PyMOL CGO cylinders between C-alpha atoms (Angstrom):
from pymol import cmd
from pymol.cgo import CYLINDER

trace = [
    CYLINDER, 40.64, 8.67, -29.27, 40.23, 9.09, -25.42, 0.3, 1, 1, 1, 1, 1, 1,
    CYLINDER, 40.23, 9.09, -25.42, 43.04, 11.85, -25.41, 0.3, 1, 1, 1, 1, 1, 1,
    CYLINDER, 43.04, 11.85, -25.41, 42.00, 13.22, -28.43, 0.3, 1, 1, 1, 1, 1, 1,
    CYLINDER, 42.00, 13.22, -28.43, 38.49, 13.85, -26.78, 0.3, 1, 1, 1, 1, 1, 1,
    CYLINDER, 38.49, 13.85, -26.78, 39.93, 14.99, -23.45, 0.3, 1, 1, 1, 1, 1, 1,
    CYLINDER, 39.93, 14.99, -23.45, 41.64, 17.67, -25.23, 0.3, 1, 1, 1, 1, 1, 1,
    CYLINDER, 41.64, 17.67, -25.23, 38.87, 19.31, -27.68, 0.3, 1, 1, 1, 1, 1, 1,
    CYLINDER, 38.87, 19.31, -27.68, 37.86, 19.42, -23.80, 0.3, 1, 1, 1, 1, 1, 1,
    CYLINDER, 37.86, 19.42, -23.80, 40.13, 21.03, -22.34, 0.3, 1, 1, 1, 1, 1, 1,
    CYLINDER, 40.13, 21.03, -22.34, 40.49, 23.08, -25.69, 0.3, 1, 1, 1, 1, 1, 1,
    CYLINDER, 40.49, 23.08, -25.69, 36.36, 24.25, -25.11, 0.3, 1, 1, 1, 1, 1, 1,
    CYLINDER, 36.36, 24.25, -25.11, 37.70, 25.51, -21.30, 0.3, 1, 1, 1, 1, 1, 1,
    CYLINDER, 37.70, 25.51, -21.30, 40.20, 27.51, -22.24, 0.3, 1, 1, 1, 1, 1, 1,
    CYLINDER, 40.20, 27.51, -22.24, 39.10, 28.91, -25.00, 0.3, 1, 1, 1, 1, 1, 1,
    CYLINDER, 39.10, 28.91, -25.00, 35.75, 30.41, -23.05, 0.3, 1, 1, 1, 1, 1, 1,
    CYLINDER, 35.75, 30.41, -23.05, 37.41, 30.61, -19.54, 0.3, 1, 1, 1, 1, 1, 1,
    CYLINDER, 37.41, 30.61, -19.54, 39.53, 32.84, -20.78, 0.3, 1, 1, 1, 1, 1, 1,
    CYLINDER, 39.53, 32.84, -20.78, 37.30, 35.82, -21.58, 0.3, 1, 1, 1, 1, 1, 1,
    CYLINDER, 37.30, 35.82, -21.58, 36.05, 35.59, -18.27, 0.3, 1, 1, 1, 1, 1, 1,
    CYLINDER, 36.05, 35.59, -18.27, 40.28, 34.99, -16.65, 0.3, 1, 1, 1, 1, 1, 1,
    CYLINDER, 40.28, 34.99, -16.65, 40.49, 38.31, -18.78, 0.3, 1, 1, 1, 1, 1, 1,
    CYLINDER, 40.49, 38.31, -18.78, 38.17, 40.45, -17.42, 0.3, 1, 1, 1, 1, 1, 1,
    CYLINDER, 38.17, 40.45, -17.42, 39.08, 39.41, -13.50, 0.3, 1, 1, 1, 1, 1, 1,
    CYLINDER, 39.08, 39.41, -13.50, 42.96, 40.31, -14.59, 0.3, 1, 1, 1, 1, 1, 1,
    CYLINDER, 42.96, 40.31, -14.59, 42.15, 43.59, -16.62, 0.3, 1, 1, 1, 1, 1, 1,
    CYLINDER, 42.15, 43.59, -16.62, 39.05, 44.99, -14.85, 0.3, 1, 1, 1, 1, 1, 1,
    CYLINDER, 39.05, 44.99, -14.85, 38.15, 47.55, -16.40, 0.3, 1, 1, 1, 1, 1, 1,
    CYLINDER, 38.15, 47.55, -16.40, 40.87, 48.06, -19.49, 0.3, 1, 1, 1, 1, 1, 1,
    CYLINDER, 40.87, 48.06, -19.49, 40.35, 47.37, -22.69, 0.3, 1, 1, 1, 1, 1, 1,
    CYLINDER, 40.35, 47.37, -22.69, 36.74, 46.14, -22.03, 0.3, 1, 1, 1, 1, 1, 1,
    CYLINDER, 36.74, 46.14, -22.03, 35.32, 48.26, -25.46, 0.3, 1, 1, 1, 1, 1, 1,
    CYLINDER, 35.32, 48.26, -25.46, 32.68, 45.98, -26.46, 0.3, 1, 1, 1, 1, 1, 1,
    CYLINDER, 32.68, 45.98, -26.46, 32.75, 44.37, -30.16, 0.3, 1, 1, 1, 1, 1, 1,
    CYLINDER, 32.75, 44.37, -30.16, 29.79, 46.07, -31.52, 0.3, 1, 1, 1, 1, 1, 1,
    CYLINDER, 29.79, 46.07, -31.52, 30.92, 49.17, -30.34, 0.3, 1, 1, 1, 1, 1, 1,
    CYLINDER, 30.92, 49.17, -30.34, 27.58, 49.52, -28.97, 0.3, 1, 1, 1, 1, 1, 1,
    CYLINDER, 27.58, 49.52, -28.97, 25.63, 49.96, -32.08, 0.3, 1, 1, 1, 1, 1, 1,
    CYLINDER, 25.63, 49.96, -32.08, 21.65, 48.99, -31.85, 0.3, 1, 1, 1, 1, 1, 1,
    CYLINDER, 21.65, 48.99, -31.85, 19.56, 47.56, -34.05, 0.3, 1, 1, 1, 1, 1, 1,
    CYLINDER, 19.56, 47.56, -34.05, 15.83, 48.27, -34.74, 0.3, 1, 1, 1, 1, 1, 1,
    CYLINDER, 15.83, 48.27, -34.74, 14.62, 46.59, -32.06, 0.3, 1, 1, 1, 1, 1, 1,
    CYLINDER, 14.62, 46.59, -32.06, 16.47, 49.06, -29.72, 0.3, 1, 1, 1, 1, 1, 1,
    CYLINDER, 16.47, 49.06, -29.72, 18.95, 46.34, -28.27, 0.3, 1, 1, 1, 1, 1, 1,
    CYLINDER, 18.95, 46.34, -28.27, 22.36, 45.81, -28.57, 0.3, 1, 1, 1, 1, 1, 1,
    CYLINDER, 22.36, 45.81, -28.57, 23.92, 44.09, -31.42, 0.3, 1, 1, 1, 1, 1, 1,
    CYLINDER, 23.92, 44.09, -31.42, 25.52, 41.61, -29.11, 0.3, 1, 1, 1, 1, 1, 1,
    CYLINDER, 25.52, 41.61, -29.11, 25.74, 43.29, -25.91, 0.3, 1, 1, 1, 1, 1, 1,
    CYLINDER, 25.74, 43.29, -25.91, 29.08, 45.09, -23.18, 0.3, 1, 1, 1, 1, 1, 1,
    CYLINDER, 29.08, 45.09, -23.18, 29.49, 41.44, -21.96, 0.3, 1, 1, 1, 1, 1, 1,
    CYLINDER, 29.49, 41.44, -21.96, 31.04, 40.59, -25.23, 0.3, 1, 1, 1, 1, 1, 1,
    CYLINDER, 31.04, 40.59, -25.23, 34.37, 43.03, -25.53, 0.3, 1, 1, 1, 1, 1, 1,
    CYLINDER, 34.37, 43.03, -25.53, 37.46, 43.04, -27.43, 0.3, 1, 1, 1, 1, 1, 1,
    CYLINDER, 37.46, 43.04, -27.43, 39.51, 41.57, -24.68, 0.3, 1, 1, 1, 1, 1, 1,
    CYLINDER, 39.51, 41.57, -24.68, 37.33, 38.32, -23.86, 0.3, 1, 1, 1, 1, 1, 1,
    CYLINDER, 37.33, 38.32, -23.86, 37.79, 37.85, -27.51, 0.3, 1, 1, 1, 1, 1, 1,
    CYLINDER, 37.79, 37.85, -27.51, 41.53, 38.59, -28.36, 0.3, 1, 1, 1, 1, 1, 1,
    CYLINDER, 41.53, 38.59, -28.36, 42.49, 36.26, -24.94, 0.3, 1, 1, 1, 1, 1, 1,
    CYLINDER, 42.49, 36.26, -24.94, 40.36, 33.33, -26.00, 0.3, 1, 1, 1, 1, 1, 1,
    CYLINDER, 40.36, 33.33, -26.00, 42.46, 33.26, -29.24, 0.3, 1, 1, 1, 1, 1, 1,
    CYLINDER, 42.46, 33.26, -29.24, 45.55, 34.02, -27.74, 0.3, 1, 1, 1, 1, 1, 1,
    CYLINDER, 45.55, 34.02, -27.74, 44.76, 31.40, -25.12, 0.3, 1, 1, 1, 1, 1, 1,
    CYLINDER, 44.76, 31.40, -25.12, 43.66, 28.83, -27.40, 0.3, 1, 1, 1, 1, 1, 1,
    CYLINDER, 43.66, 28.83, -27.40, 46.81, 29.17, -29.47, 0.3, 1, 1, 1, 1, 1, 1,
    CYLINDER, 46.81, 29.17, -29.47, 49.37, 28.93, -26.58, 0.3, 1, 1, 1, 1, 1, 1,
    CYLINDER, 49.37, 28.93, -26.58, 47.39, 26.36, -25.10, 0.3, 1, 1, 1, 1, 1, 1,
    CYLINDER, 47.39, 26.36, -25.10, 46.65, 24.29, -28.25, 0.3, 1, 1, 1, 1, 1, 1,
    CYLINDER, 46.65, 24.29, -28.25, 50.27, 23.37, -28.70, 0.3, 1, 1, 1, 1, 1, 1,
    CYLINDER, 50.27, 23.37, -28.70, 50.62, 22.21, -25.41, 0.3, 1, 1, 1, 1, 1, 1,
    CYLINDER, 50.62, 22.21, -25.41, 47.54, 19.61, -26.01, 0.3, 1, 1, 1, 1, 1, 1,
    CYLINDER, 47.54, 19.61, -26.01, 49.25, 17.90, -29.40, 0.3, 1, 1, 1, 1, 1, 1,
    CYLINDER, 49.25, 17.90, -29.40, 47.16, 20.80, -31.47, 0.3, 1, 1, 1, 1, 1, 1,
    CYLINDER, 47.16, 20.80, -31.47, 48.95, 23.05, -33.83, 0.3, 1, 1, 1, 1, 1, 1,
    CYLINDER, 48.95, 23.05, -33.83, 48.68, 26.94, -33.29, 0.3, 1, 1, 1, 1, 1, 1,
    CYLINDER, 48.68, 26.94, -33.29, 46.65, 27.14, -36.40, 0.3, 1, 1, 1, 1, 1, 1,
    CYLINDER, 46.65, 27.14, -36.40, 43.87, 24.55, -35.56, 0.3, 1, 1, 1, 1, 1, 1,
    CYLINDER, 43.87, 24.55, -35.56, 43.36, 26.18, -32.29, 0.3, 1, 1, 1, 1, 1, 1,
    CYLINDER, 43.36, 26.18, -32.29, 43.18, 29.84, -33.58, 0.3, 1, 1, 1, 1, 1, 1,
    CYLINDER, 43.18, 29.84, -33.58, 40.31, 28.30, -36.55, 0.3, 1, 1, 1, 1, 1, 1,
    CYLINDER, 40.31, 28.30, -36.55, 38.97, 26.40, -33.30, 0.3, 1, 1, 1, 1, 1, 1,
    CYLINDER, 38.97, 26.40, -33.30, 39.35, 29.68, -31.10, 0.3, 1, 1, 1, 1, 1, 1,
    CYLINDER, 39.35, 29.68, -31.10, 37.87, 32.00, -33.75, 0.3, 1, 1, 1, 1, 1, 1,
    CYLINDER, 37.87, 32.00, -33.75, 34.53, 29.20, -34.18, 0.3, 1, 1, 1, 1, 1, 1,
    CYLINDER, 34.53, 29.20, -34.18, 34.26, 29.28, -30.53, 0.3, 1, 1, 1, 1, 1, 1,
    CYLINDER, 34.26, 29.28, -30.53, 33.62, 32.93, -30.23, 0.3, 1, 1, 1, 1, 1, 1,
    CYLINDER, 33.62, 32.93, -30.23, 31.67, 32.80, -33.20, 0.3, 1, 1, 1, 1, 1, 1,
    CYLINDER, 31.67, 32.80, -33.20, 29.08, 30.42, -31.58, 0.3, 1, 1, 1, 1, 1, 1,
    CYLINDER, 29.08, 30.42, -31.58, 29.48, 32.74, -28.62, 0.3, 1, 1, 1, 1, 1, 1,
    CYLINDER, 29.48, 32.74, -28.62, 28.32, 35.94, -30.43, 0.3, 1, 1, 1, 1, 1, 1,
    CYLINDER, 28.32, 35.94, -30.43, 25.91, 34.25, -32.52, 0.3, 1, 1, 1, 1, 1, 1,
    CYLINDER, 25.91, 34.25, -32.52, 24.04, 33.27, -29.15, 0.3, 1, 1, 1, 1, 1, 1,
    CYLINDER, 24.04, 33.27, -29.15, 25.00, 36.81, -27.58, 0.3, 1, 1, 1, 1, 1, 1,
    CYLINDER, 25.00, 36.81, -27.58, 22.98, 38.07, -30.94, 0.3, 1, 1, 1, 1, 1, 1,
    CYLINDER, 22.98, 38.07, -30.94, 20.11, 35.79, -30.17, 0.3, 1, 1, 1, 1, 1, 1,
    CYLINDER, 20.11, 35.79, -30.17, 19.32, 36.19, -26.88, 0.3, 1, 1, 1, 1, 1, 1,
    CYLINDER, 19.32, 36.19, -26.88, 19.67, 40.53, -27.78, 0.3, 1, 1, 1, 1, 1, 1,
    CYLINDER, 19.67, 40.53, -27.78, 16.93, 39.28, -29.88, 0.3, 1, 1, 1, 1, 1, 1,
    CYLINDER, 16.93, 39.28, -29.88, 14.85, 37.62, -27.35, 0.3, 1, 1, 1, 1, 1, 1,
    CYLINDER, 14.85, 37.62, -27.35, 15.23, 41.05, -24.99, 0.3, 1, 1, 1, 1, 1, 1,
    CYLINDER, 15.23, 41.05, -24.99, 17.89, 38.80, -22.40, 0.3, 1, 1, 1, 1, 1, 1,
    CYLINDER, 17.89, 38.80, -22.40, 19.94, 40.69, -20.34, 0.3, 1, 1, 1, 1, 1, 1,
    CYLINDER, 19.94, 40.69, -20.34, 24.16, 39.74, -21.39, 0.3, 1, 1, 1, 1, 1, 1,
    CYLINDER, 24.16, 39.74, -21.39, 23.99, 37.79, -18.04, 0.3, 1, 1, 1, 1, 1, 1,
    CYLINDER, 23.99, 37.79, -18.04, 20.93, 36.23, -18.02, 0.3, 1, 1, 1, 1, 1, 1,
    CYLINDER, 20.93, 36.23, -18.02, 20.48, 32.59, -18.20, 0.3, 1, 1, 1, 1, 1, 1,
    CYLINDER, 20.48, 32.59, -18.20, 19.42, 30.89, -21.65, 0.3, 1, 1, 1, 1, 1, 1,
    CYLINDER, 19.42, 30.89, -21.65, 19.75, 26.61, -21.08, 0.3, 1, 1, 1, 1, 1, 1,
    CYLINDER, 19.75, 26.61, -21.08, 21.82, 25.74, -23.94, 0.3, 1, 1, 1, 1, 1, 1,
    CYLINDER, 21.82, 25.74, -23.94, 21.65, 28.79, -25.97, 0.3, 1, 1, 1, 1, 1, 1,
    CYLINDER, 21.65, 28.79, -25.97, 24.41, 29.82, -23.61, 0.3, 1, 1, 1, 1, 1, 1,
    CYLINDER, 24.41, 29.82, -23.61, 26.71, 26.44, -24.15, 0.3, 1, 1, 1, 1, 1, 1,
    CYLINDER, 26.71, 26.44, -24.15, 26.31, 24.67, -27.57, 0.3, 1, 1, 1, 1, 1, 1,
    CYLINDER, 26.31, 24.67, -27.57, 26.33, 27.34, -29.69, 0.3, 1, 1, 1, 1, 1, 1,
    CYLINDER, 26.33, 27.34, -29.69, 30.02, 28.46, -28.31, 0.3, 1, 1, 1, 1, 1, 1,
    CYLINDER, 30.02, 28.46, -28.31, 31.12, 24.93, -28.65, 0.3, 1, 1, 1, 1, 1, 1,
    CYLINDER, 31.12, 24.93, -28.65, 29.35, 23.40, -31.37, 0.3, 1, 1, 1, 1, 1, 1,
    CYLINDER, 29.35, 23.40, -31.37, 31.24, 24.98, -33.90, 0.3, 1, 1, 1, 1, 1, 1,
    CYLINDER, 31.24, 24.98, -33.90, 34.37, 24.52, -32.83, 0.3, 1, 1, 1, 1, 1, 1,
    CYLINDER, 34.37, 24.52, -32.83, 33.49, 21.13, -32.50, 0.3, 1, 1, 1, 1, 1, 1,
    CYLINDER, 33.49, 21.13, -32.50, 32.11, 20.35, -35.64, 0.3, 1, 1, 1, 1, 1, 1,
    CYLINDER, 32.11, 20.35, -35.64, 35.72, 21.31, -36.93, 0.3, 1, 1, 1, 1, 1, 1,
    CYLINDER, 35.72, 21.31, -36.93, 37.56, 19.36, -34.29, 0.3, 1, 1, 1, 1, 1, 1,
    CYLINDER, 37.56, 19.36, -34.29, 35.96, 16.02, -35.37, 0.3, 1, 1, 1, 1, 1, 1,
    CYLINDER, 35.96, 16.02, -35.37, 36.70, 16.51, -39.21, 0.3, 1, 1, 1, 1, 1, 1,
    CYLINDER, 36.70, 16.51, -39.21, 40.20, 17.50, -38.71, 0.3, 1, 1, 1, 1, 1, 1,
    CYLINDER, 40.20, 17.50, -38.71, 40.96, 15.21, -36.00, 0.3, 1, 1, 1, 1, 1, 1,
    CYLINDER, 40.96, 15.21, -36.00, 39.05, 12.14, -38.28, 0.3, 1, 1, 1, 1, 1, 1,
    CYLINDER, 39.05, 12.14, -38.28, 36.54, 11.58, -34.71, 0.3, 1, 1, 1, 1, 1, 1,
    CYLINDER, 36.54, 11.58, -34.71, 33.76, 10.07, -35.86, 0.3, 1, 1, 1, 1, 1, 1,
    CYLINDER, 33.76, 10.07, -35.86, 30.77, 12.29, -36.34, 0.3, 1, 1, 1, 1, 1, 1,
    CYLINDER, 30.77, 12.29, -36.34, 28.51, 12.13, -33.68, 0.3, 1, 1, 1, 1, 1, 1,
    CYLINDER, 28.51, 12.13, -33.68, 31.53, 12.88, -31.44, 0.3, 1, 1, 1, 1, 1, 1,
    CYLINDER, 31.53, 12.88, -31.44, 30.65, 16.44, -33.16, 0.3, 1, 1, 1, 1, 1, 1,
    CYLINDER, 30.65, 16.44, -33.16, 27.01, 15.85, -31.26, 0.3, 1, 1, 1, 1, 1, 1,
    CYLINDER, 27.01, 15.85, -31.26, 28.62, 14.53, -27.94, 0.3, 1, 1, 1, 1, 1, 1,
    CYLINDER, 28.62, 14.53, -27.94, 31.47, 16.61, -26.98, 0.3, 1, 1, 1, 1, 1, 1,
    CYLINDER, 31.47, 16.61, -26.98, 29.05, 20.08, -26.71, 0.3, 1, 1, 1, 1, 1, 1,
    CYLINDER, 29.05, 20.08, -26.71, 26.78, 18.26, -24.49, 0.3, 1, 1, 1, 1, 1, 1,
    CYLINDER, 26.78, 18.26, -24.49, 29.21, 17.03, -22.87, 0.3, 1, 1, 1, 1, 1, 1,
    CYLINDER, 29.21, 17.03, -22.87, 30.65, 20.33, -22.29, 0.3, 1, 1, 1, 1, 1, 1,
    CYLINDER, 30.65, 20.33, -22.29, 27.35, 21.75, -21.41, 0.3, 1, 1, 1, 1, 1, 1,
    CYLINDER, 27.35, 21.75, -21.41, 27.41, 19.82, -18.60, 0.3, 1, 1, 1, 1, 1, 1,
    CYLINDER, 27.41, 19.82, -18.60, 30.54, 20.17, -17.25, 0.3, 1, 1, 1, 1, 1, 1,
    CYLINDER, 30.54, 20.17, -17.25, 29.79, 23.92, -17.72, 0.3, 1, 1, 1, 1, 1, 1,
    CYLINDER, 29.79, 23.92, -17.72, 26.56, 23.52, -15.67, 0.3, 1, 1, 1, 1, 1, 1,
    CYLINDER, 26.56, 23.52, -15.67, 28.49, 21.19, -12.65, 0.3, 1, 1, 1, 1, 1, 1,
    CYLINDER, 28.49, 21.19, -12.65, 30.99, 23.88, -11.94, 0.3, 1, 1, 1, 1, 1, 1,
    CYLINDER, 30.99, 23.88, -11.94, 29.19, 27.32, -12.64, 0.3, 1, 1, 1, 1, 1, 1,
    CYLINDER, 29.19, 27.32, -12.64, 27.73, 27.20, -9.26, 0.3, 1, 1, 1, 1, 1, 1,
    CYLINDER, 27.73, 27.20, -9.26, 31.51, 26.74, -7.31, 0.3, 1, 1, 1, 1, 1, 1,
    CYLINDER, 31.51, 26.74, -7.31, 32.67, 29.09, -9.75, 0.3, 1, 1, 1, 1, 1, 1,
    CYLINDER, 32.67, 29.09, -9.75, 30.31, 31.33, -8.33, 0.3, 1, 1, 1, 1, 1, 1,
    CYLINDER, 30.31, 31.33, -8.33, 31.50, 30.26, -4.84, 0.3, 1, 1, 1, 1, 1, 1,
    CYLINDER, 31.50, 30.26, -4.84, 34.65, 31.17, -5.73, 0.3, 1, 1, 1, 1, 1, 1,
    CYLINDER, 34.65, 31.17, -5.73, 34.11, 34.43, -6.62, 0.3, 1, 1, 1, 1, 1, 1,
    CYLINDER, 34.11, 34.43, -6.62, 35.00, 33.68, -10.59, 0.3, 1, 1, 1, 1, 1, 1,
    CYLINDER, 35.00, 33.68, -10.59, 31.55, 33.94, -12.02, 0.3, 1, 1, 1, 1, 1, 1,
    CYLINDER, 31.55, 33.94, -12.02, 29.36, 37.04, -11.66, 0.3, 1, 1, 1, 1, 1, 1,
    CYLINDER, 29.36, 37.04, -11.66, 26.45, 34.26, -11.29, 0.3, 1, 1, 1, 1, 1, 1,
    CYLINDER, 26.45, 34.26, -11.29, 25.88, 31.05, -10.49, 0.3, 1, 1, 1, 1, 1, 1,
    CYLINDER, 25.88, 31.05, -10.49, 24.85, 29.69, -13.96, 0.3, 1, 1, 1, 1, 1, 1,
]
cmd.load_cgo(trace, "trace")
């Protein structure tokens, strides 16, 4: 059971780290926003400029390639990545409605939706007890908060949170 838990956390790291790595590697190439710049009646973008097709595709690709190395099928990994990116887009949508900029910090909202949705799926497929669907996202959030500042110091993240 410990291996499955570790592997799910690793897959969360991969899927959420892939867009950051892709942005560093490709810089301004393929940075078309997922929302195509559409603004809603509140004057705010649907998701914002930081949610790009490059990042979405990187998350799907990295997860599909790394998942099997962790013992998951490619299909499982693609569904997992799709759910993580759905959660990430949902949190960006909510942040825009609250008037927050793309990189503004919103504790919990920045970490939990992108981890909770794929963890519900992973727990259902792997047969882990249901409470892991709650605990794994909380562990991921803690881990992300712990590594955020060092990643900023290493110039991997743009902000220290």
